[in-house]
C-alpha positions in Angstrom: 64.8 102.5 100.1 64.4 106.6 99.4 65.9 109.3 98.0 69.2 110.4 100.2 70.7 113.6 100.7 74.9 113.8 101.1 77.3 117.1 101.8 80.6 116.7 100.1 83.7 116.4 102.7 87.1 117.4 102.3 88.5 114.2 101.2 85.4 113.9 98.9 86.2 117.5 96.9 87.5 117.1 93.8 86.3 113.5 93.0 84.4 112.9 89.7 80.4 112.3 90.6 80.8 108.9 88.6 83.8 107.3 91.2 81.8 108.8 94.1 78.7 107.2 93.0 80.9 103.8 92.1 82.0 103.9 95.7 77.9 104.2 97.0 76.9 101.5 95.0 79.9 98.9 94.9 77.4 96.3 93.7 75.5 98.3 91.0 77.0 98.1 87.7 78.8 101.1 85.6 76.1 100.9 83.1 73.5 101.9 85.7 75.8 104.9 87.4 75.7 106.4 84.1 72.0 106.6 83.3 71.1 107.6 86.4 73.6 110.6 85.9 72.3 110.9 82.2 68.7 111.1 82.9 69.2 113.4 85.8 68.4 111.5 88.9 71.4 112.4 90.2 71.6 116.2 91.6 74.4 118.3 92.9 73.3 121.8 94.8 70.2 121.0 92.8 71.3 121.0 89.5 72.2 118.3 86.5 75.8 117.3 85.9 77.8 115.0 83.5 79.5 112.2 84.5 83.2 113.9 84.6 81.8 116.6 86.9 84.3 117.2 89.7 82.9 117.8 93.4 83.3 120.9 95.7 83.7 121.1 99.3 80.0 121.8 100.9 78.0 120.8 97.8 75.1 118.9 98.5 74.0 115.8 96.3 71.2 114.0 95.3 71.3 110.1 95.2 68.2 108.3 94.2 67.5 105.1 95.3 69.3 102.2 93.3 68.4 98.8 93.8 71.2 96.4 94.3 71.3 92.8 93.2 71.5 90.7 96.4 75.0 89.5 97.2 76.7 87.7 99.8 78.0 89.9 102.6 81.5 91.7 101.5 84.7 88.9 102.3 86.7 89.6 105.3 90.1 89.5 104.8 91.8 86.2 106.2 94.0 86.8 109.0 97.1 85.7 106.8 95.9 88.5 104.4 96.2 91.1 107.1 99.5 90.2 108.3 100.8 90.0 105.0 99.5 93.5 104.3 100.9 94.7 107.3 104.5 92.9 107.0 104.6 94.8 103.5 104.5 98.5 104.6 107.9 100.1 104.1 106.9 103.3 105.1 104.2 105.7 106.7 103.8 109.1 107.2 101.2 111.7 107.5 100.3 111.7 103.6 101.3 108.5 102.4 101.5 104.5 102.7 104.3 102.8 100.7 103.9 98.5 100.6 106.3 96.2 98.8 103.2 94.6 97.3 103.7 90.4 97.1 102.8 88.7 93.6 100.1 87.2 93.5 97.9 89.8 95.3 95.4 92.0 92.8 95.5 95.7 94.0 91.5 95.8 94.4 88.9 93.6 94.0 87.0 92.4 90.9 86.9 89.2 88.1 86.3 87.0 90.8 88.6 88.1 93.4 86.8 89.3 96.6 89.7 90.6 98.4 92.2 92.9 97.2 95.0 95.1 98.6 93.2 98.0 99.3 90.4 96.5 100.4 92.5 94.5 102.9 93.9 97.3 104.1 91.3 98.8 105.0 90.1 96.4 106.9 93.4 96.7 108.8 93.0 99.9 109.4 89.3 100.7 109.7 90.2 104.0 111.4 91.7 105.8 108.8 89.4 108.3 107.3 90.7 108.0 103.8 92.8 105.7 102.1 93.6 105.4 98.0 95.9 103.4 95.5 97.7 106.2 93.8 98.6 103.8 91.0 98.0 100.2 89.8 100.7 97.0 89.6 99.2 93.9 88.0 98.5 91.1 90.0 101.5 89.1 89.0 103.8 92.4 89.4 105.5 92.4 93.1 106.7 95.8 94.1 106.4 99.4 95.2 102.5 100.6 95.4 102.0 104.0 97.3 98.6 104.6 98.8 97.4 108.1 99.6 95.9 109.3 103.0 93.9 112.0 101.5 92.3 113.4 98.4 94.5 116.3 98.6 97.6 113.8 98.3 95.7 111.6 95.6 94.9 114.5 93.5 98.6 115.6 93.5 99.9 112.2 92.7 97.8 111.8 90.2 98.7 114.6 88.5 102.5 113.5 89.1 101.4 110.4 86.8 99.9 112.2 84.2 102.8 115.1 83.9 105.7 113.0 84.2 106.4 113.5 87.7 106.8 110.3 89.1 110.0 108.4 88.1 109.2 104.9 88.0 111.7 101.9 87.9 111.0 97.8 87.2 113.1 95.0 86.9 112.1 92.1 84.2 114.0 89.3 83.1 113.2 88.5 79.8 114.3 86.0 77.2 117.0 86.2 74.8 120.4 88.4 74.8 119.1 92.5 74.6 120.5 93.9 71.5 121.5 97.8 71.1 121.6 99.2 74.8 119.7 101.5 75.9 116.5 102.1 74.0 113.5 104.2 73.9 110.5 102.5 72.9 107.1 104.3 72.0 104.3 101.7 70.5 100.6 102.6 70.4 98.3 99.8 72.2 94.9 99.7 72.8 92.7 96.3 73.9 92.4 93.7 72.1 89.0 93.1 70.7 86.4 92.4 73.3 89.1 91.0 75.3 89.5 93.8 78.6 92.2 91.6 80.2 94.8 91.9 76.9 96.3 94.4 75.2 98.0 94.5 72.0 100.0 96.8 69.7 98.6 99.0 67.2 99.1 101.4 64.1 100.0 104.8 65.1 96.7 106.9 65.9 94.8 103.3 67.0 95.8 103.4 70.3 96.7 105.4 73.5 100.7 105.9 73.3 103.2 103.8 75.6 106.4 105.1 76.2 109.8 103.2 78.4 113.2 103.2 78.4 114.9 100.1 78.3 118.0 99.4 79.7 120.5 96.1 80.1 121.2 95.0 83.4 122.8 92.0 83.6 122.9 89.6 80.7 122.4 86.1 81.2 122.8 82.9 79.4 119.8 82.7 77.0 118.4 85.8 79.1 118.7 89.7 80.1 117.9 91.5 83.6 116.2 94.7 81.9 116.1 97.8 84.3 112.7 99.5 82.6 111.4 103.3 83.1 108.1 103.6 82.0 107.1 107.6 81.0 103.4 106.3 80.5 101.1 104.1 82.5 99.3 101.7 80.2 97.9 98.2 81.2 100.8 95.7 81.0 102.4 98.4 79.1 106.0 96.5 79.7 105.0 93.4 79.3 103.2 93.7 75.9 106.2 96.1 74.5 108.9 93.6 75.1 106.8 90.6 73.9 106.5 92.8 71.0 110.3 93.6 70.5 111.1 89.9 70.9 112.0 90.0 74.5 109.2 88.7 76.2 109.2 88.6 80.2 110.0 85.1 81.4 106.8 83.6 83.4 104.6 85.9 81.5 101.3 83.8 80.6 99.4 86.0 78.8 102.1 87.7 76.3 105.4 85.1 77.0 106.8 82.0 75.5 105.0 79.2 76.6 106.9 77.0 76.2 110.0 78.3 77.3 108.1 79.2 80.5 108.1 75.6 81.1 111.9 75.6 80.7 112.0 77.9 82.9 109.2 76.6 85.6 111.2 73.5 85.7 114.4 75.5 86.8 112.8 77.3 89.6 110.7 80.3 88.4 107.3 79.9 89.4 105.9 83.4 88.6 106.0 86.4 86.5 109.9 88.0 86.9 108.4 91.7 86.9 109.1 93.7 89.9 108.8 97.7 90.6 111.7 98.1 91.9 112.0 102.2 92.5 110.0 104.9 92.6 110.7 108.6 93.0 108.8 112.0 93.3 108.5 115.0 95.3 105.4 116.0 97.1 105.0 119.9 97.1 102.5 119.7 99.5 104.9 118.7 102.5 108.2 119.6 100.6 109.0 115.5 100.9 111.1 114.2 98.3 110.8 110.0 98.6 112.7 107.4 97.2 111.2 104.5 97.4 112.6 101.1 96.8 111.7 97.7 97.0 114.4 94.9 97.0 113.8 91.8 94.9 111.7 89.0 96.6 113.5 86.1 97.4 112.4 83.7 95.4 113.4 86.2 92.1 116.9 86.9 93.5 118.0 83.2 94.2 116.4 82.2 90.9 118.9 84.6 89.7 121.7 82.7 91.0 120.9 79.7 89.4 121.4 81.6 85.7 125.1 82.0 84.3 125.9 85.3 84.1 127.7 86.7 81.2 128.4 90.3 82.0 126.8 93.4 83.5 124.8 95.6 81.0 125.5 99.2 79.7 
């Protein structure tokens, strides 16, 4: 193990140094990454930098030796997963790749998962010089997800996500009859204690603001199909907000009504009923306007047919 030097490429320019290092040392804890940056062992053009420092094209990075724990070799995606990912592609051009993500597939590895969507897709397309997730979907959520094919596009789309330049619509089937028509909901959220996988609603100023617009799409006996537009992208945002409002998403094992979930499971609903249905934005780099849609998976659309429809929403 010895010091290495790396010259920043066009696809790496604009990336934070901590994120760059995490990709270089995938098996190293984040705490180690931040420690070597803080101690000045990592240098950019011979200068100390902070973790949030953004790289520029042509800069030289000093990468110190880091002890990596011995682990099994990275898992290879199964042929079934690669075929599923290939079939999930709904659009590809010079800038982005769009998939209709199946439920049950995490977007990245971790938490006991060896292969996620992005790792599998890189194995599917090994000749792509760059491919990164633009945004995330929960493991159990299906629907539209976008990958960027260059750092420039990734940064442009991240900027849109931060400043409201993307319109994102979800479909969610919730317990109960929705009351009050269209509602614009703003709640503060934060992680629940030390649980990194669960969020909770807190008093204003204690957490991060989450905003969603809920519209009833179709009302059923005992349930409501909701059209949800999210204005922020907090972890589990839709699921936490709806549960807090008294309309938990059916099939939600984390925030839902567990007794009711069992009832609907016996009737055929075997997963979280949350689907990223539409995504719309303009990419100024190319002038291309995208209107991306993913139809409900057959399992969910078939389940809706078993419900007694009352009326369309308003």
